[in-house]
N, C-alpha and C positions, 0 to 999 in steps of 0.2 A: 846144284846150288842148295845152301844151305838153308833149312827155315829160321828168320831172325828169335831169338830168346824170346819164351814169353815169359808174364809176368800175371797171377791172379790176382784178382781186386776185389776183395767180396763184399758183398751188399747184404743186404736184412733178406732178401729176396733172391738173390744168383748170385753163383761166381763167371765174372766174365774175364773170357783170357785178353790180354792187350799186350802189345808189344810193350818190349821194353822201352823204348825210346817214349813212349804214349804214357806210360806209367811213370815215368822217370819226372816229363812235365805235365802230370798230372799228380804229381806229388811238391813238385816245386809249388806249384799253382795254388794246392791246396795250404803250403805254408808260409807262401806270401798273402792272401787273404786272411789269415787264421791273426799272421801278424800284422794286419793292419784291422782287427776289429778296433771299434770304440771300447766295445768291452774288455778286451784285451791291455788299451793305455791307458784309458780312463779321461780321455777328451770331451767327455760330453757336456761338462762346462765348458768348452771352448766352443762346442756346436751351438747350445744354449744359448752364450753371450752372441756370436754371430747372428743368430737369426734374430733374437731382442736389437740389434745393430742394423741389419738388413732391414727391419719394420722401423725403426725410426729415424733413418738417412732416406727412406723412402718417403715416408709420410713427409718429411722437411720440402724432396724435391718435388713431390708435386703438391705443394705449398707455394713454391716458387720462391723458398727459403736456401737461396744457393750456396751460401756464405755458411751456415750450420751444416749443410749437405757436404758442401768440402771440407768443412772442418772433421767431420765422423768417417770420411770415406779417403782411405788410403790406397794408392795404386804401387802394383809391380812397376819396374820398370820396362817391361814387357806384357806391360795390360794389352790387351783384346779386346773388343767391345763389337757385337753384332746386335745392328741396330731395331727397334721392333716395324723402321720404314722400312729394312731392308738396305738393299746393295753391299758393296763389299765391307768386312771389316776394316773396323781402325785400328790403330795400335796406339800406346800410349793415352795420356788424358792432359788437357790444357786447362788448366785449373786457375787462369789467368782473371782479373780481374773484369774484363770483356767479356772473356768468354761467360765469368758465372753470370753479371750482367744481361748479356742477351739470353743466357737461358729460364733467369729469371721470369724474364719478359713473354716467352714464351709458355711457361708453366707458372700457372696462378690457381689458388684458391681451392685447391684440391685436399682429399682424404685419404690417406690410404690404410690398410689392410693385408695381412701376408696369411695366405692358406700353405703351411708346409706341408709339401706333399712325399717329399725322401729327403734326407742326408744321409753322404756320403763322411766318414773321415778318418786321418790316421793323423800319425805327429806332425807331417809337415804339409797336408792339406785339409783342406774342409768343402764339400760340393753340398749347394745348398738348390734343390731342386721344390719350386713354388709357383702360386697363382697370385699373384699381387694386385687384390680388388681396390679398383680405385676410381675414384671419378677426379676431374679438374677441368678449366679451362687450358683449350689449350692450342696454341699458333692464334689467339684469336677467336677460337669456336667457344661454342657457350659450353655451359660445365657438363658433360656427358662422359657417360662409362669406358674409364679407358682401363680395363683390367689386362694384364701381360701375362703370359707364362715364361719364367725366368730360371735361367739356370746362372749361380752362380760360384766361382771356385775362386779360393781363398788359399793365399799360399803364407804357410808361416814364416818368419823371418826373427832376426836376431832381436830388432825392435817390437814384434807381434805381429798380428796378423792383416795381411795387403789382400787386396783385392785383383786375382788375375787376371779375370775372364769373366766377362756376362755377357747372356746372351740373352736378347728378349722378343717376342715376337708378337702378336696381337690375336693368335688363335685360338682362341679360348673356350671359343664357340665351335661345335663340328661345321665342318666345310661337305658338299660333296664332292663326287670323285670330279665334276665337272669346273665347280667354284676351283677347286683345289688344281686340276689342270690350266684352269686360263689363267690363273697366278704363276705360278708356272711359266708359262707361254709368255707371262711381261705382260697379258690383256688384262685392263681392270676394266668395267662397266662404266 
């Protein structure tokens, strides 16, 4: 049995022998990542605009101004939401007046500020990784910290950018192994 053809990849430190298939995959992956770098395609303005939009729509949401929030939020037809309350992901979004009124009663008198952790972008997608630092009256509870770790994925369509996915969780503060395990088991104190 013959050994597979090897191609050498040079680094500043060493020469490494790679199987041909690995070298080809490495080359394709590198080309793909370079092709979708923000610096090469100039979508920094889109990322900045989406960060500003995320901050404005989030502030409206926490104030309970759901009509304003709904006007600023365009969802893809296959939108997914992973809510901070846990449970299964939901698909689509109901922007009916009844649903917006219900949400308005649930979230009230809040303030919000975004802390952007990381952004990723291409011609067709932008990902925002952030912490929403916010306070609000939620579900009848008094005004309190409601900070969330959030990832939003925006997809470009002919009419502009639409929100395709949102994941939010309240795990802004570090948990112990025991606390995390209890949550994973579905046990709450």
